[in-house]
Jmol script that loads the backbone (N, CA, C; Angstrom):
load data "model"
ATOM      1  N   MET A   1      -2.405   8.705 -19.509  1.00  0.00           N
ATOM      2  CA  MET A   1      -3.203   9.403 -18.543  1.00  0.00           C
ATOM      3  C   MET A   1      -2.583  10.765 -18.322  1.00  0.00           C
ATOM      4  N   TYR A   2      -3.457  11.754 -18.173  1.00  0.00           N
ATOM      5  CA  TYR A   2      -2.997  13.118 -17.942  1.00  0.00           C
ATOM      6  C   TYR A   2      -4.024  13.866 -17.106  1.00  0.00           C
ATOM      7  N   SER A   3      -3.539  14.830 -16.357  1.00  0.00           N
ATOM      8  CA  SER A   3      -4.447  15.653 -15.555  1.00  0.00           C
ATOM      9  C   SER A   3      -5.046  16.742 -16.438  1.00  0.00           C
ATOM     10  N   GLU A   4      -6.098  17.374 -15.949  1.00  0.00           N
ATOM     11  CA  GLU A   4      -6.793  18.397 -16.730  1.00  0.00           C
ATOM     12  C   GLU A   4      -5.849  19.501 -17.198  1.00  0.00           C
ATOM     13  N   ASP A   5      -4.908  19.914 -16.352  1.00  0.00           N
ATOM     14  CA  ASP A   5      -4.015  20.996 -16.732  1.00  0.00           C
ATOM     15  C   ASP A   5      -2.865  20.536 -17.627  1.00  0.00           C
ATOM     16  N   ASP A   6      -2.739  19.250 -17.885  1.00  0.00           N
ATOM     17  CA  ASP A   6      -1.719  18.725 -18.793  1.00  0.00           C
ATOM     18  C   ASP A   6      -2.294  18.358 -20.159  1.00  0.00           C
ATOM     19  N   SER A   7      -3.456  18.880 -20.492  1.00  0.00           N
ATOM     20  CA  SER A   7      -4.117  18.486 -21.746  1.00  0.00           C
ATOM     21  C   SER A   7      -3.305  18.846 -22.986  1.00  0.00           C
ATOM     22  N   GLN A   8      -2.415  19.819 -22.891  1.00  0.00           N
ATOM     23  CA  GLN A   8      -1.581  20.205 -24.030  1.00  0.00           C
ATOM     24  C   GLN A   8      -0.118  19.808 -23.838  1.00  0.00           C
ATOM     25  N   ALA A   9       0.169  19.013 -22.825  1.00  0.00           N
ATOM     26  CA  ALA A   9       1.536  18.592 -22.527  1.00  0.00           C
ATOM     27  C   ALA A   9       2.042  17.598 -23.572  1.00  0.00           C
ATOM     28  N   LEU A  10       3.345  17.576 -23.773  1.00  0.00           N
ATOM     29  CA  LEU A  10       3.956  16.707 -24.775  1.00  0.00           C
ATOM     30  C   LEU A  10       3.601  15.239 -24.553  1.00  0.00           C
ATOM     31  N   HIS A  11       3.656  14.770 -23.313  1.00  0.00           N
ATOM     32  CA  HIS A  11       3.368  13.348 -23.068  1.00  0.00           C
ATOM     33  C   HIS A  11       1.938  12.989 -23.450  1.00  0.00           C
ATOM     34  N   ARG A  12       1.041  13.953 -23.486  1.00  0.00           N
ATOM     35  CA  ARG A  12      -0.343  13.704 -23.902  1.00  0.00           C
ATOM     36  C   ARG A  12      -0.486  13.809 -25.417  1.00  0.00           C
ATOM     37  N   THR A  13       0.154  14.789 -26.019  1.00  0.00           N
ATOM     38  CA  THR A  13      -0.049  15.033 -27.446  1.00  0.00           C
ATOM     39  C   THR A  13       0.639  14.010 -28.341  1.00  0.00           C
ATOM     40  N   VAL A  14       1.717  13.371 -27.876  1.00  0.00           N
ATOM     41  CA  VAL A  14       2.418  12.399 -28.718  1.00  0.00           C
ATOM     42  C   VAL A  14       1.992  10.956 -28.449  1.00  0.00           C
ATOM     43  N   ALA A  15       1.143  10.760 -27.471  1.00  0.00           N
ATOM     44  CA  ALA A  15       0.697   9.404 -27.129  1.00  0.00           C
ATOM     45  C   ALA A  15      -0.267   8.856 -28.175  1.00  0.00           C
ATOM     46  N   ASP A  16      -0.235   7.546 -28.378  1.00  0.00           N
ATOM     47  CA  ASP A  16      -1.193   6.893 -29.275  1.00  0.00           C
ATOM     48  C   ASP A  16      -2.602   6.986 -28.711  1.00  0.00           C
ATOM     49  N   GLN A  17      -2.714   6.887 -27.405  1.00  0.00           N
ATOM     50  CA  GLN A  17      -4.006   6.993 -26.726  1.00  0.00           C
ATOM     51  C   GLN A  17      -3.768   7.723 -25.412  1.00  0.00           C
ATOM     52  N   ALA A  18      -4.672   8.607 -25.062  1.00  0.00           N
ATOM     53  CA  ALA A  18      -4.541   9.354 -23.812  1.00  0.00           C
ATOM     54  C   ALA A  18      -5.895   9.416 -23.119  1.00  0.00           C
ATOM     55  N   VAL A  19      -5.871   9.231 -21.814  1.00  0.00           N
ATOM     56  CA  VAL A  19      -7.097   9.233 -21.021  1.00  0.00           C
ATOM     57  C   VAL A  19      -6.984  10.340 -19.979  1.00  0.00           C
ATOM     58  N   ALA A  20      -7.995  11.179 -19.916  1.00  0.00           N
ATOM     59  CA  ALA A  20      -7.994  12.285 -18.958  1.00  0.00           C
ATOM     60  C   ALA A  20      -8.332  11.796 -17.559  1.00  0.00           C
ATOM     61  N   LEU A  21      -7.561  12.266 -16.602  1.00  0.00           N
ATOM     62  CA  LEU A  21      -7.855  12.019 -15.198  1.00  0.00           C
ATOM     63  C   LEU A  21      -8.675  13.182 -14.675  1.00  0.00           C
ATOM     64  N   LYS A  22      -9.478  12.938 -13.673  1.00  0.00           N
ATOM     65  CA  LYS A  22     -10.249  14.012 -13.052  1.00  0.00           C
ATOM     66  C   LYS A  22      -9.344  14.771 -12.093  1.00  0.00           C
ATOM     67  N   GLY A  23      -9.331  16.059 -12.204  1.00  0.00           N
ATOM     68  CA  GLY A  23      -8.535  16.883 -11.308  1.00  0.00           C
ATOM     69  C   GLY A  23      -7.359  17.521 -12.011  1.00  0.00           C
ATOM     70  N   ARG A  24      -6.664  18.348 -11.247  1.00  0.00           N
ATOM     71  CA  ARG A  24      -5.543  19.102 -11.782  1.00  0.00           C
ATOM     72  C   ARG A  24      -4.280  18.805 -10.981  1.00  0.00           C
ATOM     73  N   GLY A  25      -3.150  18.852 -11.665  1.00  0.00           N
ATOM     74  CA  GLY A  25      -1.856  18.743 -11.012  1.00  0.00           C
ATOM     75  C   GLY A  25      -1.584  17.401 -10.360  1.00  0.00           C
ATOM     76  N   VAL A  26      -0.677  17.437  -9.406  1.00  0.00           N
ATOM     77  CA  VAL A  26      -0.214  16.231  -8.723  1.00  0.00           C
ATOM     78  C   VAL A  26      -1.348  15.418  -8.099  1.00  0.00           C
ATOM     79  N   PRO A  27      -2.335  16.051  -7.462  1.00  0.00           N
ATOM     80  CA  PRO A  27      -3.406  15.246  -6.855  1.00  0.00           C
ATOM     81  C   PRO A  27      -4.106  14.310  -7.847  1.00  0.00           C
ATOM     82  N   ALA A  28      -4.237  14.716  -9.102  1.00  0.00           N
ATOM     83  CA  ALA A  28      -4.879  13.851 -10.100  1.00  0.00           C
ATOM     84  C   ALA A  28      -4.056  12.585 -10.326  1.00  0.00           C
ATOM     85  N   TYR A  29      -2.723  12.726 -10.328  1.00  0.00           N
ATOM     86  CA  TYR A  29      -1.842  11.578 -10.556  1.00  0.00           C
ATOM     87  C   TYR A  29      -1.714  10.688  -9.323  1.00  0.00           C
ATOM     88  N   LEU A  30      -2.045  11.202  -8.158  1.00  0.00           N
ATOM     89  CA  LEU A  30      -1.964  10.419  -6.921  1.00  0.00           C
ATOM     90  C   LEU A  30      -3.303   9.828  -6.503  1.00  0.00           C
ATOM     91  N   ASN A  31      -4.348  10.113  -7.230  1.00  0.00           N
ATOM     92  CA  ASN A  31      -5.687   9.610  -6.925  1.00  0.00           C
ATOM     93  C   ASN A  31      -5.827   8.201  -7.512  1.00  0.00           C
ATOM     94  N   MET A  32      -5.508   7.199  -6.710  1.00  0.00           N
ATOM     95  CA  MET A  32      -5.509   5.818  -7.202  1.00  0.00           C
ATOM     96  C   MET A  32      -6.889   5.370  -7.682  1.00  0.00           C
ATOM     97  N   ASP A  33      -7.947   5.789  -7.007  1.00  0.00           N
ATOM     98  CA  ASP A  33      -9.297   5.420  -7.452  1.00  0.00           C
ATOM     99  C   ASP A  33      -9.571   5.992  -8.840  1.00  0.00           C
ATOM    100  N   GLY A  34      -9.155   7.237  -9.073  1.00  0.00           N
ATOM    101  CA  GLY A  34      -9.345   7.865 -10.376  1.00  0.00           C
ATOM    102  C   GLY A  34      -8.527   7.190 -11.463  1.00  0.00           C
ATOM    103  N   ILE A  35      -7.312   6.781 -11.136  1.00  0.00           N
ATOM    104  CA  ILE A  35      -6.451   6.097 -12.103  1.00  0.00           C
ATOM    105  C   ILE A  35      -7.037   4.735 -12.457  1.00  0.00           C
ATOM    106  N   ILE A  36      -7.485   3.994 -11.467  1.00  0.00           N
ATOM    107  CA  ILE A  36      -8.084   2.679 -11.726  1.00  0.00           C
ATOM    108  C   ILE A  36      -9.362   2.827 -12.542  1.00  0.00           C
ATOM    109  N   GLU A  37     -10.174   3.822 -12.222  1.00  0.00           N
ATOM    110  CA  GLU A  37     -11.404   4.067 -12.984  1.00  0.00           C
ATOM    111  C   GLU A  37     -11.088   4.382 -14.449  1.00  0.00           C
ATOM    112  N   ALA A  38     -10.106   5.247 -14.684  1.00  0.00           N
ATOM    113  CA  ALA A  38      -9.721   5.596 -16.054  1.00  0.00           C
ATOM    114  C   ALA A  38      -9.172   4.377 -16.791  1.00  0.00           C
ATOM    115  N   ALA A  39      -8.395   3.549 -16.103  1.00  0.00           N
ATOM    116  CA  ALA A  39      -7.840   2.344 -16.720  1.00  0.00           C
ATOM    117  C   ALA A  39      -8.945   1.367 -17.097  1.00  0.00           C
ATOM    118  N   GLN A  40      -9.906   1.183 -16.222  1.00  0.00           N
ATOM    119  CA  GLN A  40     -11.011   0.265 -16.514  1.00  0.00           C
ATOM    120  C   GLN A  40     -11.860   0.772 -17.672  1.00  0.00           C
ATOM    121  N   GLU A  41     -12.123   2.072 -17.716  1.00  0.00           N
ATOM    122  CA  GLU A  41     -12.935   2.638 -18.792  1.00  0.00           C
ATOM    123  C   GLU A  41     -12.257   2.509 -20.155  1.00  0.00           C
ATOM    124  N   SER A  42     -10.917   2.459 -20.166  1.00  0.00           N
ATOM    125  CA  SER A  42     -10.199   2.355 -21.435  1.00  0.00           C
ATOM    126  C   SER A  42      -9.729   0.930 -21.715  1.00  0.00           C
ATOM    127  N   ASN A  43     -10.212  -0.033 -20.920  1.00  0.00           N
ATOM    128  CA  ASN A  43      -9.856  -1.449 -21.080  1.00  0.00           C
ATOM    129  C   ASN A  43      -8.355  -1.696 -20.969  1.00  0.00           C
ATOM    130  N   CYS A  44      -7.715  -0.949 -20.107  1.00  0.00           N
ATOM    131  CA  CYS A  44      -6.280  -1.093 -19.868  1.00  0.00           C
ATOM    132  C   CYS A  44      -6.034  -2.388 -19.092  1.00  0.00           C
ATOM    133  N   ASP A  45      -4.954  -3.093 -19.426  1.00  0.00           N
ATOM    134  CA  ASP A  45      -4.656  -4.326 -18.701  1.00  0.00           C
ATOM    135  C   ASP A  45      -3.365  -4.240 -17.892  1.00  0.00           C
ATOM    136  N   ALA A  46      -2.709  -3.077 -17.913  1.00  0.00           N
ATOM    137  CA  ALA A  46      -1.498  -2.888 -17.116  1.00  0.00           C
ATOM    138  C   ALA A  46      -1.276  -1.396 -16.902  1.00  0.00           C
ATOM    139  N   ILE A  47      -0.667  -1.070 -15.769  1.00  0.00           N
ATOM    140  CA  ILE A  47      -0.336   0.318 -15.460  1.00  0.00           C
ATOM    141  C   ILE A  47       1.116   0.355 -15.017  1.00  0.00           C
ATOM    142  N   HIS A  48       1.910   1.215 -15.650  1.00  0.00           N
ATOM    143  CA  HIS A  48       3.310   1.391 -15.259  1.00  0.00           C
ATOM    144  C   HIS A  48       3.345   2.372 -14.093  1.00  0.00           C
ATOM    145  N   PRO A  49       4.005   1.986 -13.011  1.00  0.00           N
ATOM    146  CA  PRO A  49       4.027   2.882 -11.836  1.00  0.00           C
ATOM    147  C   PRO A  49       4.798   4.165 -12.081  1.00  0.00           C
TER     148      PRO A  49
END
end "model"
wireframe off; spacefill off
backbone 0.3
color backbone group
């Protein structure tokens, strides 16, 4: 998972799979509803805190 402004960040570019979160910066990573929505859309079965 990555925020809109991290689309070119190393953690996004080297990942096997990456899912975009809605929003930019820290608020995107703290938006639990957005994280759960992204996880469900990608059939994720676990999230590391």
